[in-house]
C-alpha positions as CSV (number, residue, x, y, z in Angstrom):
1,M,0.1,0.3,-0.1
2,A,1.5,3.6,-1.0
3,A,2.2,6.0,1.7
4,P,-0.9,8.3,2.5
5,L,-0.6,11.9,1.0
6,D,0.1,14.6,3.4
7,F,-3.3,16.5,3.3
8,E,-4.8,12.7,4.3
9,A,-3.5,12.2,7.6
10,P,-7.3,13.4,8.8
11,I,-8.5,10.6,7.0
12,I,-5.9,8.1,7.9
13,E,-6.1,8.6,11.5
14,I,-10.1,8.0,11.6
15,E,-9.4,4.7,9.5
16,N,-7.1,3.5,12.2
17,K,-9.5,4.3,14.6
18,I,-12.0,2.3,13.3
19,A,-9.7,-0.8,12.2
20,E,-8.4,-0.4,16.4
21,I,-12.1,-1.0,17.3
22,K,-12.5,-4.0,15.0
23,N,-9.8,-5.7,16.8
24,M,-11.1,-4.8,20.1
25,S,-12.7,-8.0,21.8
26,S,-13.6,-6.0,25.6
27,L,-16.5,-3.9,23.7
28,S,-20.2,-5.7,23.1
29,D,-21.8,-5.8,19.7
30,T,-23.7,-3.1,20.4
31,E,-21.2,-0.6,21.3
32,M,-18.8,-1.9,18.7
33,Q,-21.5,-0.8,15.9
34,K,-22.3,2.1,17.6
35,E,-18.9,3.7,17.7
36,M,-18.2,2.3,14.2
37,D,-21.2,4.1,13.0
38,S,-20.1,7.3,14.5
39,L,-16.6,7.2,13.5
40,Q,-17.6,6.3,9.9
41,K,-19.9,9.0,9.6
42,R,-17.0,11.0,10.8
43,L,-14.6,9.6,8.1
44,E,-17.2,10.3,5.3
45,R,-17.5,14.4,6.3
46,V,-13.7,14.9,6.6
47,K,-13.2,12.9,3.3
48,A,-15.8,15.1,1.7
49,N,-14.2,18.7,3.4
50,I,-10.8,17.4,2.2
51,Y,-11.6,16.6,-1.3
52,Q,-13.8,19.4,-1.8
53,R,-11.0,21.9,-1.6
54,L,-8.1,20.3,-2.8
55,T,-5.7,23.0,-4.3
56,P,-4.4,22.2,-7.9
57,S,-0.9,20.9,-6.5
58,Q,-3.0,18.6,-3.9
59,K,-5.2,17.6,-7.0
60,L,-1.5,16.5,-9.2
61,M,-0.7,14.6,-6.1
62,V,-3.8,12.4,-6.5
63,A,-4.1,12.5,-10.1
64,R,-0.3,10.6,-9.5
65,H,-0.9,8.3,-6.8
66,P,0.4,5.3,-7.6
67,E,-2.5,3.0,-6.4
68,R,-4.9,5.3,-8.9
69,P,-6.5,2.5,-11.4
70,Y,-4.3,2.6,-14.9
71,T,-5.3,1.4,-18.2
72,L,-5.0,-2.3,-17.5
73,D,-7.5,-2.1,-14.3
74,F,-10.2,-0.3,-16.7
75,L,-9.7,-2.9,-19.3
76,K,-10.8,-5.7,-16.8
77,L,-13.5,-3.8,-14.9
78,M,-15.0,-2.0,-18.2
79,F,-14.7,-4.2,-21.1
80,T,-15.0,-8.0,-22.0
81,D,-12.8,-10.1,-24.6
82,F,-9.6,-7.9,-24.6
83,L,-6.9,-9.1,-27.3
84,E,-3.7,-7.1,-26.5
85,L,-1.8,-6.2,-30.2
86,H,1.8,-5.4,-29.8
87,G,4.6,-3.2,-31.9
88,D,5.1,-0.7,-34.0
89,R,6.3,-3.0,-37.2
90,L,9.5,-1.1,-36.9
91,F,11.4,-0.8,-33.8
92,K,9.8,-2.8,-30.5
93,D,6.8,-2.9,-28.5
94,D,6.2,0.1,-26.0
95,Q,4.9,-1.1,-22.9
96,A,4.3,2.1,-21.5
97,I,1.2,2.1,-24.0
98,I,-1.6,-1.0,-24.1
99,C,-3.3,-1.4,-27.5
100,G,-6.0,-3.9,-28.3
101,M,-9.4,-4.7,-29.7
102,A,-12.2,-5.5,-26.7
103,N,-15.7,-5.3,-26.2
104,F,-17.6,-2.4,-24.8
105,N,-21.2,-3.4,-24.1
106,D,-21.2,-6.2,-26.1
107,S,-19.9,-4.0,-29.1
108,P,-16.7,-3.9,-31.0
109,V,-14.1,-0.7,-29.9
110,M,-10.2,-0.4,-30.2
111,V,-9.1,0.6,-26.8
112,I,-5.2,2.6,-26.3
113,G,-3.6,4.2,-22.8
114,H,-1.1,4.6,-21.3
115,Q,0.3,1.9,-18.6
116,K,2.3,2.8,-15.3
117,G,3.8,0.2,-12.8
118,R,2.7,-0.6,-9.4
119,N,6.8,-1.1,-8.1
120,T,9.9,-0.2,-9.1
121,K,10.1,-3.1,-11.8
122,E,6.9,-2.7,-13.1
123,N,7.8,1.0,-13.5
124,I,11.2,0.5,-15.2
125,R,9.4,-2.0,-17.7
126,R,6.7,0.3,-18.3
127,N,9.2,3.6,-18.2
128,F,6.6,4.9,-15.7
129,G,4.1,5.6,-18.2
130,M,6.3,7.6,-20.5
131,A,6.2,6.7,-24.1
132,S,8.6,6.7,-26.9
133,P,8.4,7.1,-30.4
134,E,7.5,3.3,-31.2
135,G,4.4,3.4,-28.6
136,Y,2.8,6.4,-30.5
137,R,3.7,4.7,-33.7
138,K,1.9,1.5,-32.2
139,A,-1.1,4.0,-31.4
140,Q,-1.2,4.7,-35.0
141,R,-1.5,1.1,-36.1
142,M,-4.3,0.8,-33.9
143,F,-6.0,3.7,-35.3
144,D,-5.6,2.5,-38.8
145,L,-6.9,-0.8,-37.7
146,A,-10.0,0.8,-36.1
147,E,-10.9,2.7,-39.3
148,R,-10.2,-0.1,-41.5
149,F,-12.9,-2.2,-39.4
150,N,-14.9,0.3,-38.3
151,R,-14.7,0.3,-34.2
152,P,-14.9,3.4,-32.2
153,V,-11.8,4.2,-30.5
154,I,-11.5,4.9,-26.6
155,T,-8.2,5.9,-25.2
156,F,-7.3,6.5,-21.7
157,V,-4.1,8.9,-20.6
158,D,-2.3,9.1,-17.9
159,T,1.4,10.0,-18.3
160,P,4.0,12.6,-17.3
161,G,4.4,13.0,-20.7
162,A,6.3,11.1,-23.7
163,Y,9.9,9.8,-23.2
164,P,12.7,12.6,-23.5
165,G,15.6,10.9,-23.4
166,I,18.0,11.3,-26.4
167,E,17.2,7.9,-27.7
168,A,13.5,8.7,-28.5
169,E,14.6,11.8,-30.1
170,E,16.8,9.9,-32.4
171,R,14.0,7.9,-33.6
172,G,11.7,11.0,-34.2
173,Q,9.8,11.4,-30.9
174,A,8.3,14.5,-32.2
175,E,7.4,13.4,-35.7
176,A,5.6,10.3,-34.0
177,I,3.5,12.5,-31.7
178,A,2.7,14.8,-34.9
179,K,1.8,11.7,-37.2
180,S,-0.5,11.1,-34.2
181,L,-2.4,14.2,-34.2
182,M,-2.5,13.6,-38.0
183,V,-3.9,10.2,-38.1
184,M,-6.5,10.9,-35.4
185,A,-7.6,14.2,-36.7
186,E,-8.7,12.0,-40.1
187,L,-10.8,9.0,-38.4
188,T,-14.0,9.1,-39.1
189,V,-14.9,6.2,-36.4
190,P,-16.1,7.7,-32.9
191,M,-12.9,8.6,-30.2
192,I,-13.8,9.0,-26.6
193,T,-10.8,10.1,-24.9
194,V,-10.4,9.9,-20.9
195,I,-7.7,11.9,-18.7
196,T,-7.5,9.3,-15.9
197,G,-4.4,10.4,-14.0
198,E,-1.9,12.7,-15.4
199,G,-2.3,14.3,-18.8
200,G,1.1,15.7,-19.8
201,S,2.0,17.6,-22.6
202,G,2.5,16.2,-26.4
203,G,2.6,13.0,-25.1
204,A,-0.8,13.0,-23.4
205,L,-2.2,14.9,-26.7
206,A,-0.8,12.2,-29.1
207,I,-3.7,9.5,-27.9
208,A,-6.2,12.5,-26.7
209,M,-8.2,14.0,-30.0
210,G,-11.3,12.7,-29.0
211,N,-14.9,13.3,-30.4
212,R,-15.4,13.7,-26.7
213,V,-12.8,14.6,-23.9
214,L,-13.5,13.2,-20.3
215,M,-11.6,13.9,-17.5
216,L,-11.8,12.1,-14.0
217,E,-12.6,14.5,-11.2
218,H,-9.2,14.6,-9.5
219,S,-7.2,14.1,-12.8
220,T,-4.9,17.2,-14.8
221,Y,-4.2,18.2,-18.1
222,S,-1.8,20.7,-18.8
223,V,1.1,21.5,-21.4
224,I,4.0,20.9,-19.1
225,S,4.3,19.8,-15.6
226,P,4.3,22.6,-12.4
227,E,7.9,21.5,-11.8
228,G,9.0,21.7,-15.6
229,C,7.1,25.2,-15.7
230,A,8.4,26.7,-12.5
231,S,11.9,25.6,-13.5
232,I,11.8,27.7,-16.9
233,L,10.2,30.7,-15.7
234,W,11.6,30.9,-12.4
235,K,14.7,28.6,-12.3
236,D,13.6,27.0,-9.4
237,A,11.2,23.9,-9.1
238,S,10.0,24.8,-5.4
239,Y,7.6,27.3,-7.2
240,A,5.4,24.4,-8.5
241,G,3.1,25.4,-6.4
242,R,2.3,28.5,-8.1
243,A,3.0,27.3,-11.3
244,A,0.0,24.6,-10.7
245,E,-2.1,27.6,-10.1
246,A,-1.3,29.4,-13.1
247,L,-1.3,26.2,-15.6
248,K,-5.1,25.6,-15.2
249,L,-4.6,22.0,-15.2
250,T,-7.5,21.0,-13.2
251,A,-10.7,19.2,-14.2
252,Q,-12.4,22.1,-13.1
253,D,-10.8,24.5,-15.0
254,L,-10.4,22.9,-18.2
255,K,-14.5,22.2,-18.6
256,E,-14.8,26.2,-17.7
257,L,-12.4,27.0,-20.6
258,E,-14.1,24.5,-22.6
259,V,-10.9,22.0,-23.5
260,I,-13.1,19.1,-22.1
261,D,-16.4,18.0,-22.3
262,E,-16.9,16.9,-19.0
263,I,-16.1,16.1,-15.5
264,V,-16.5,12.4,-14.1
265,T,-17.3,12.1,-10.5
266,E,-14.6,9.7,-8.4
267,P,-15.7,8.1,-5.2
268,L,-15.3,9.9,-2.1
269,G,-11.7,10.4,-1.0
270,G,-10.5,9.5,-4.9
271,A,-10.6,7.0,-7.7
272,H,-7.7,5.3,-5.7
273,R,-9.9,4.4,-2.7
274,N,-12.4,2.3,-5.1
275,H,-11.4,1.2,-8.7
276,H,-14.9,-0.6,-9.3
277,Q,-17.2,2.4,-8.4
278,T,-14.8,4.8,-10.9
279,A,-15.2,2.3,-13.4
280,H,-18.8,1.7,-13.1
281,T,-19.1,5.3,-12.9
282,L,-16.7,6.2,-15.9
283,K,-18.6,3.1,-18.2
284,S,-22.1,4.7,-17.7
285,V,-20.4,8.2,-18.9
286,V,-18.8,6.7,-21.6
287,S,-21.8,4.8,-22.8
288,R,-23.7,7.9,-23.3
289,H,-21.4,9.9,-25.1
290,L,-20.5,6.9,-27.4
291,K,-24.2,6.3,-28.3
292,E,-24.6,10.3,-29.0
293,I,-21.5,10.3,-31.5
294,K,-22.3,6.5,-32.7
295,S,-25.6,8.4,-34.1
296,L,-23.6,10.6,-36.5
297,S,-22.4,9.6,-40.0
298,P,-18.9,9.1,-40.8
299,K,-18.6,12.6,-42.3
300,Q,-20.4,14.2,-39.6
301,V,-17.7,12.3,-37.0
302,F,-14.7,13.7,-38.7
303,E,-16.4,17.1,-38.8
304,Q,-17.4,17.5,-35.1
305,R,-13.9,16.2,-34.2
306,Y,-12.3,19.2,-36.5
307,E,-14.9,22.0,-35.2
308,K,-14.2,20.6,-31.5
309,F,-10.5,21.3,-31.8
310,R,-10.2,24.1,-34.1
311,N,-12.8,26.1,-31.9
312,M,-10.6,25.9,-28.6
313,G,-8.8,28.9,-27.3
314,V,-9.3,32.8,-27.5
315,F,-8.0,35.1,-29.6
316,A,-8.1,38.9,-30.4
317,E,-7.4,40.3,-33.7
318,I,-6.2,43.9,-33.9
């Protein structure tokens, strides 16, 4: 179990008291139940109070929580008959991105998503969810397959960003991301994107050009990490909190700016506390949006996505 976040200390304190009472044999069943009910109500109030007032920096901590559900978790809880597809047919299979065919509500879809690890060994294997060019080229293969076989695309975004290593640059990282954007822009099949954790920079956007873009309540989505932004603007990463405020990276900020279409409510205390409830809620929201987009013709699907991204942002002509 991962270490609790700093601001979760009051929650952990109450949870520890509940655990202690469960182990106390000196209390009668009636006394125990009364005390448990009281503590449980207090726990719900404290969780609600803390999670309704999270700062952008705290939301980023939740978005990065190592127990948060990842793509493979959502695949198990929301889909059936998943068949993973590997490799970019050029260099290798990048395990920072999971791709494959599955059934969603008994209908065939293509699923693509970033994948982090739960421990050091797994994170090294998955490169902490940071994809290399071959990861994005693998995704491009899947977009093409989805188009060929008329399968809607569902993507899950959770990455600090594309891998910044020199070998990734040597193999064409920027070109791979740009090509992914071009391939997604040309799709005539419905595409839904879900920001599930940390949506970082072009590494996130490279699989995120959906007809609908959804965000889990405590996820983040930004052009650069707060630490990176602070290092550039103030030459000091300790200003990350200030940068997080300025970047407008929370789901609430991005909904207001019309960058995303809907915020998906997380269980009280964050998605990392209840994967099943998170997946259940998300499946319902994705189903609704997918049904709406499926009612459009292929040409309308293409045009709707084009207009959505074309109309983003505010500008003035002088």
